[in-house]
C-alpha positions in Angstrom: -9.7 -16.2 -22.2 -6.3 -15.4 -23.4 -3.2 -17.6 -23.7 0.2 -16.3 -23.2 2.5 -18.4 -25.3 6.2 -18.4 -25.3 8.4 -20.3 -27.8 11.1 -20.7 -25.2 10.0 -22.6 -22.1 11.1 -21.5 -18.7 11.2 -23.1 -15.3 8.3 -22.4 -13.0 10.6 -20.5 -10.6 11.8 -18.2 -13.4 8.2 -17.7 -14.5 6.9 -16.8 -11.1 9.9 -14.6 -10.3 9.4 -12.7 -13.6 5.7 -12.3 -13.0 6.1 -10.9 -9.4 8.9 -8.6 -10.5 7.0 -7.1 -13.3 3.5 -7.1 -11.8 4.1 -7.0 -8.0 0.4 -7.1 -7.2 -0.1 -10.6 -8.7 -1.0 -13.2 -6.1 1.1 -16.3 -6.6 0.5 -17.9 -3.2 -0.5 -20.9 -5.3 2.3 -20.9 -7.9 0.1 -23.1 -10.3 -2.9 -20.8 -10.2 -2.4 -17.0 -9.6 -4.7 -14.1 -9.4 -4.7 -10.4 -10.1 -7.6 -7.9 -9.4 -8.4 -4.4 -10.7 -11.3 -2.1 -10.1 -13.6 -3.6 -12.7 -11.9 -6.9 -13.6 -10.1 -9.9 -12.3 -7.5 -12.2 -13.9 -6.8 -15.8 -13.0 -3.5 -17.1 -14.2 -3.5 -20.8 -14.9 0.2 -21.6 -14.8 -0.1 -25.3 -14.1 2.3 -27.5 -12.3 4.4 -28.6 -15.3 8.0 -27.7 -15.2 9.2 -26.1 -17.5 6.2 -23.8 -18.2 5.3 -23.4 -21.9 2.1 -21.4 -21.6 -0.1 -19.5 -19.1 -3.8 -19.3 -19.6 -5.4 -16.0 -18.5 -9.1 -16.2 -17.4 -10.3 -12.6 -17.5 -13.6 -11.5 -15.9 -15.1 -8.0 -15.8 -15.0 -5.1 -18.1 -12.9 -2.1 -19.3 -9.9 -1.7 -21.4 -7.7 -1.1 -18.4 -7.4 -4.9 -18.0 -5.2 -5.0 -21.1 -2.4 -3.1 -19.4 -1.6 -5.8 -16.9 -2.2 -8.5 -19.6 0.5 -6.9 -21.8 2.8 -6.4 -18.8 2.4 -10.1 -17.9 3.3 -11.0 -21.5 6.4 -8.7 -21.4 7.4 -10.5 -18.1 7.1 -13.9 -19.9 8.6 -12.6 -23.1 5.7 -14.0 -25.0 2.7 -13.1 -27.2 -0.9 -12.8 -26.1 -3.5 -14.9 -28.1 -7.1 -13.9 -27.9 -8.9 -17.2 -27.8 -12.2 -15.6 -28.8 -10.9 -14.1 -32.1 -7.8 -16.2 -32.7 -5.7 -13.0 -33.1 -2.8 -11.7 -31.2 -3.5 -8.9 -28.8 -1.1 -5.9 -29.1 -1.3 -2.4 -27.6 -4.2 -0.6 -29.1 -5.8 -3.8 -30.5 -8.9 -4.3 -28.4 -11.5 -5.6 -30.9 -11.5 -9.1 -29.5 -11.9 -7.9 -25.9 -14.7 -5.6 -27.0 -16.4 -8.3 -29.0 -16.3 -10.7 -26.0 -17.8 -8.0 -23.7 -20.6 -7.3 -26.2 -21.3 -11.0 -26.5 -21.3 -11.5 -22.7 -23.6 -8.6 -22.2 -26.1 -9.9 -24.8 -26.1 -13.3 -23.3 -26.5 -12.1 -19.7 -29.0 -9.5 -20.7 -31.1 -12.2 -22.5 -31.1 -14.4 -19.4 -32.3 -11.7 -16.9 
């Protein structure tokens, strides 16, 4: 999971407008809980119903580094940083160690249960 955190809070209307302008393929038919899908991953955006919005939690499933492109685009739209909740570090372009560590952990756990 990743948290997109912004020091400056914005209204939910500004947040959803910024997301849809930057990432037009995002589904915000439910403005509190959006979604975005790629070829090997999916992202759920937990925006919540609070107004103003002070954070967006991204629930990422799947694999591949290409998921980080829309994650960073979403952060740009919100003018915020992306916090890797697994590692506790900020995710920046080229910094994928937390995402790789999560995928390795997940694969070990799933592999052990099969």
